[in-house]
N, C-alpha and C positions, 0 to 999 in steps of 0.2 A: 181594571186590568186583570187583576188576579182571580181566576176562577177556583171554586172550592166545590169539588165533587167527593163522594164517599172515598175514592181512592187518593185523590189529591189532597184531601183533609188531613191524611196521615203523613204527608211528605214533611220531613224535618228541615226546619229553616234556623238560621242564626239570627237571634235577636241582638239588636245592637242599640247603642245610645245615640246621644244627639250629635256625637263626633264620629258616628259609624264605626265605632270599635264594638267587636263581639263581646257581649256581656252574658249569654246564654244560648239556650237552644229550646224550641218548641215546635210541636206540631203545627201544620199550617191552619187547620181548623181552629186551634186554641189561639194562635196569633191573630187571626181575623176576629174571633169572638171576643178577645180580651183586649184588642187594639194594641197588640204588641209591635213595636217597631222592628220592621225586618228590611230586606233589601229587594229591589225590582230593577229590571232592566227595560229600557225603551230603545227600539232599533229602527230608525227611519231607514226603510229599503226603498232603494231607487233602482228603476230599470236603466238600460243602456242609453235611453234618451233623457235621463234625469228626472223622470217622472216619479212621484211617490206612490207607494202602495197604500191604499186606502180600503178599509173594510168595515162592514157592519157585523156585529157580534150577533150570534144567534139569540133567540128569546129564552132558551134554556139555561144561559149563563146566570149564575147566581149573583154575580158582581157586575153591574153596568149592563144588564141584558139589553139587546136590541140597539145599543149605541153605537155610534161610528168611532173609528179610531184611525189616526194616521201613523201609528206605531205598531210593530209587532214586538212581543216581549212577554215578560211574566216575572214571577218571584226567583230569586236566587237561593238555590238549595244550600243546606248546611255544608260548609266546607268548600263550596264552590266559588270560584272567582267571578266578578261581574263580567270579564271577557268570555269566561267559558259559558256562563248563563246566556249571554247575548248570542253567541253563535249557536247553541242549542235551541234556544227559543226561536230565534229567526228561521232555522232550518225546519223546526216543527210546525211552526204556524204558517210558513210560506209553502211547505210541502216539498221542499228541495233538499238535495244533499250536494256536498262540495261547494258550499257558499264560501267565499273568502271571509277571512276574520273581520267581523264588524270594527270600525274605528271608533275608539273611545273619544267623546267630546268634552263632557263636564258631568258634574253630579249635583244634585240638589235634594233638600229634604222636603218632601211632600207631606203635609199635615193638614187634616181637617178634623172636625169632631169624631168622625167615624173612622178614619183611616190614618196611618202614619207609616211612611216608608222612605228609605234612602233611595234614591233613583239615579241610575247611571244611563246617560243618553248616549246612544251610538249612531252612526250612519254605515249602511252597507250598500254595495252595488250588487244588484241580483239581475244577471243577464240570463238566468236559467227559466225556463217555463215553470210558472208557479202552478201548484195544486193544493190550495188550502184545505184543511180538514172540514168537511161539511158541518160537523157536530160543534165546530168553533166559529166558522165564519159563514155568515148567511148570504153575503154579497161582497164582492172585491172588485177593484179596477186600479189601474196606475192613472193618476192624475197630474196634470201640470201644476205648477206653481199658482198660476192664475185660476185654474179650475178649483183647486183646493181652497184658495182664498175666498173665492165666490161661494163655496159651499159652507164656509164657516159658520156664517149666521143663519144658514138655512137647515142645517142638520144639528141633531143633538148628539154631542160628542162626550165620549168618557172624560170626566173632569181631570183626572191625573195626566192624560194624554194632552188635553188641551193646555195645561199648564206646562207640560214638557215642550209643546210646540211653541208656545209664547216665548218660553226661555230660550229655546233654539233660534228663534227668529232674532232675539236680542243678541245671542252669542254670535250670529252672523252679521250683526250690525244693521238689521233691518228695523 
């Protein structure tokens, strides 16, 4: 989910422990290179008809290039709250302004041998026309739940987003 470009590599992040308590700060590039636990947000954006915004990342992305995602989001900056990051990231990735504050649902610790971050999952209603950044999003559409479920085994998804989606389905009792 997180992209590291020369400018974003310098972004300052809070480094957190297993209980999501801040224990320090590091530049984004260092956090990724040294596998330092930080914070991320996942926002499930739905249109007025309840369809989910789904997109494919551009091939230029350094983390999870060309993979599909059913969330918008990214890293939480140093001193930034999950709620602030969710709104900022959703507006940036959808290419909108004036989005209602995303609703927080739950948090979980995402850990693999390569990555570790505390993840806060949100939902947002986006009734505005979207205009995703072409350097971030290669393709996008709003899909029904049935269309999304049909695509899950067919497309290659970002692993952290897939885990967030699995947990979201459980949270909804599905």
